[in-house]
C-alpha positions as CSV (number, residue, x, y, z in Angstrom):
1,M,-7.3,-48.3,-170.8
2,S,-9.2,-45.5,-169.0
3,N,-10.2,-42.2,-170.6
4,H,-7.3,-40.7,-168.5
5,Q,-4.8,-43.1,-170.3
6,D,-6.5,-42.3,-173.7
7,Q,-5.9,-38.6,-173.0
8,Y,-2.3,-39.3,-172.2
9,Y,-1.7,-40.7,-175.4
10,I,-3.7,-38.2,-177.2
11,D,-1.5,-35.4,-175.8
12,K,1.7,-37.3,-176.7
13,T,0.6,-37.7,-180.1
14,L,-0.3,-34.0,-180.4
15,R,3.1,-33.1,-179.1
16,G,4.5,-35.1,-182.1
17,D,4.9,-38.6,-180.9
18,A,3.0,-40.5,-183.7
19,Q,3.9,-43.7,-182.1
20,S,1.7,-43.0,-179.2
21,F,-1.3,-43.0,-181.7
22,S,-0.5,-46.6,-182.5
23,I,-1.5,-47.6,-179.0
24,L,-4.8,-46.0,-179.4
25,I,-5.1,-47.9,-182.6
26,D,-4.3,-51.0,-181.0
27,R,-6.9,-50.5,-178.6
28,Y,-9.7,-49.6,-180.8
29,K,-9.0,-51.4,-184.0
30,H,-11.3,-54.3,-183.5
31,M,-14.4,-52.1,-182.4
32,V,-13.7,-49.7,-185.3
33,F,-13.5,-52.7,-187.8
34,T,-16.6,-54.3,-186.3
35,V,-18.7,-51.0,-186.8
36,A,-17.5,-50.7,-190.3
37,F,-18.3,-54.3,-191.0
38,K,-21.6,-54.1,-189.6
39,V,-22.5,-51.4,-192.0
40,T,-20.6,-52.3,-195.0
41,S,-21.0,-56.2,-195.0
42,T,-17.5,-57.0,-196.5
43,R,-14.1,-57.5,-194.9
44,E,-12.4,-55.6,-197.5
45,N,-14.7,-52.4,-197.4
46,A,-14.5,-52.7,-193.6
47,E,-10.8,-52.7,-193.6
48,E,-10.7,-49.7,-195.9
49,V,-13.3,-47.8,-193.8
50,A,-11.3,-48.8,-190.6
51,Q,-8.1,-47.3,-192.0
52,D,-9.7,-44.2,-193.3
53,T,-11.1,-43.8,-189.7
54,F,-7.7,-43.8,-188.1
55,V,-6.3,-41.4,-190.6
56,K,-9.3,-39.1,-190.1
57,A,-8.9,-39.3,-186.3
58,Y,-5.2,-38.7,-186.5
59,H,-5.5,-35.6,-188.6
60,S,-8.6,-34.4,-186.5
61,L,-7.1,-35.2,-183.1
62,A,-6.6,-31.6,-182.2
63,T,-10.4,-31.1,-182.5
64,F,-11.0,-33.9,-179.9
65,K,-12.2,-31.8,-176.7
66,G,-12.8,-34.6,-174.3
67,E,-16.4,-33.8,-174.1
68,S,-17.1,-37.4,-174.6
69,K,-14.8,-40.6,-174.4
70,F,-12.4,-40.8,-177.0
71,S,-14.0,-44.3,-177.8
72,T,-17.2,-42.5,-178.5
73,W,-15.5,-40.0,-180.8
74,I,-13.7,-42.6,-182.9
75,Y,-16.7,-44.8,-183.3
76,K,-18.7,-42.0,-184.6
77,I,-15.9,-41.3,-187.1
78,A,-16.0,-45.0,-188.1
79,Y,-20.0,-45.1,-188.3
80,Y,-20.3,-42.1,-190.4
81,G,-17.2,-43.1,-192.4
82,A,-18.9,-46.4,-193.3
83,L,-22.2,-44.7,-194.3
84,D,-20.1,-42.2,-196.5
85,Y,-18.2,-45.2,-198.1
86,L,-21.6,-46.8,-199.0
87,K,-23.0,-43.6,-200.4
88,K,-19.8,-42.8,-202.3
89,N,-19.7,-46.3,-203.8
90,N,-23.5,-46.5,-204.3
91,R,-23.9,-49.6,-202.4
92,R,-26.9,-50.6,-200.2
93,I,-26.6,-51.2,-196.5
94,K,-26.7,-55.0,-195.8
95,T,-27.1,-57.1,-192.8
96,S,-24.0,-58.9,-191.8
97,T,-23.0,-61.9,-189.6
98,I,-21.5,-61.8,-186.1
99,T,-17.7,-61.5,-186.4
100,S,-15.5,-64.1,-184.9
101,D,-14.5,-62.2,-181.9
102,H,-18.1,-62.7,-180.6
103,D,-18.2,-66.4,-181.1
104,I,-18.4,-68.5,-178.0
105,N,-15.2,-70.7,-177.5
106,I,-16.6,-74.1,-177.8
107,S,-13.4,-75.9,-176.8
108,E,-14.1,-74.8,-173.3
109,L,-17.2,-77.0,-173.0
110,T,-16.9,-80.3,-171.6
111,S,-19.1,-82.6,-173.5
112,V,-19.7,-83.3,-176.9
113,L,-23.6,-82.9,-176.4
114,D,-23.0,-79.6,-174.8
115,Q,-20.9,-78.8,-177.9
116,F,-23.7,-79.6,-180.4
117,E,-26.3,-77.8,-178.3
118,M,-24.2,-74.7,-178.1
119,Q,-23.3,-74.8,-181.9
120,D,-27.1,-75.1,-182.7
121,R,-28.1,-72.1,-180.4
122,R,-25.3,-70.0,-181.8
123,E,-26.4,-70.8,-185.3
124,I,-29.9,-69.9,-184.5
125,I,-29.0,-66.5,-182.9
126,K,-26.7,-65.9,-185.7
127,E,-29.4,-66.4,-188.3
128,S,-31.9,-64.4,-186.2
129,L,-29.6,-61.3,-186.0
130,E,-28.9,-61.5,-189.8
131,Q,-32.6,-60.9,-190.1
132,L,-32.0,-57.4,-188.6
133,G,-31.7,-54.2,-190.7
134,A,-28.0,-52.7,-190.6
135,E,-28.9,-49.9,-188.0
136,E,-30.4,-52.7,-185.8
137,S,-27.4,-54.8,-186.0
138,V,-25.2,-51.8,-185.3
139,L,-27.2,-51.0,-182.3
140,V,-27.3,-54.6,-181.0
141,T,-23.5,-54.8,-181.5
142,L,-22.7,-51.4,-179.8
143,H,-25.0,-52.2,-176.6
144,Y,-24.8,-55.9,-176.1
145,F,-21.5,-57.1,-177.5
146,K,-19.5,-53.9,-176.9
147,E,-21.5,-52.8,-173.7
148,L,-21.6,-49.1,-174.8
149,S,-24.2,-47.0,-172.8
150,L,-27.3,-45.4,-174.5
151,Q,-25.6,-42.0,-174.2
152,E,-22.3,-43.2,-175.9
153,I,-24.4,-44.9,-178.7
154,S,-26.5,-41.6,-178.9
155,E,-23.3,-39.6,-179.5
156,I,-22.1,-42.1,-182.0
157,M,-25.3,-42.4,-184.2
158,N,-26.6,-38.9,-183.5
159,I,-29.9,-40.4,-182.2
160,P,-31.5,-39.5,-178.8
161,A,-30.8,-41.8,-176.0
162,N,-34.5,-42.5,-175.4
163,T,-35.0,-43.4,-179.1
164,I,-32.2,-45.8,-178.9
165,K,-33.8,-47.4,-175.8
166,V,-37.0,-47.8,-177.6
167,R,-35.4,-49.0,-180.6
168,L,-33.4,-51.6,-178.6
169,F,-36.7,-52.6,-176.8
170,R,-38.3,-53.1,-180.3
171,I,-35.2,-55.0,-181.6
172,R,-35.5,-57.3,-178.4
173,K,-39.3,-58.2,-179.2
174,K,-38.5,-58.6,-182.8
175,L,-35.6,-61.2,-182.0
176,A,-38.0,-62.9,-179.4
177,D,-40.6,-63.2,-182.1
178,I,-38.0,-64.6,-184.6
179,L,-36.3,-67.0,-181.8
180,E,-39.9,-68.1,-180.7
181,N,-40.3,-70.2,-183.9
182,K,-36.8,-71.6,-183.7
183,L,-36.3,-72.5,-180.0
184,T,-37.7,-75.4,-178.0
185,P,-40.7,-74.5,-175.7
186,E,-38.3,-75.3,-172.7
187,T,-35.7,-72.8,-173.7
188,I,-38.5,-70.1,-174.2
189,K,-39.9,-70.8,-170.8
190,S,-36.4,-70.4,-169.3
191,Y,-36.2,-67.0,-170.5
192,G,-39.7,-66.0,-169.1
193,R,-41.8,-66.0,-172.5
194,K,-45.2,-67.9,-172.6
């Protein structure tokens, strides 16, 4: 769905067609949940934050001016909603695991050997990502898994795009250092390190 299509459903919702908002919910529910989960670390908390996000978005829809993408606007509501949820409930930000929608579909692999190798790599990467802080985890998720631009992430997190670029560079370096101790020298060489 393009920005133009989003705007179509936004306009219909503002004219009183609440059913149109459900189309927007269907489009963004997985990403809103993922952002909330990355910050809150539990399914229950993430579900509550996601629900609150869509309620806030619905009630604030008239304030959406279209200066950024609707996705950026709603992800920002989710991100800050999750942070507020933690503050309100006196909880610390924790790291979380990769959710199942990012898992590789192993059933498509042809050989058992490939399946074991892929499972090992996935576990290693998953363990490495769990060593990141919550903000680092959110940055990785938004940029690499959801493929948002630096500018979109900047608008969501209220951090300058250049700062995000630097942080992503540092996160990649941190992950490379973590993975260097876990991967075989052949794998490291294939990625251009040492």
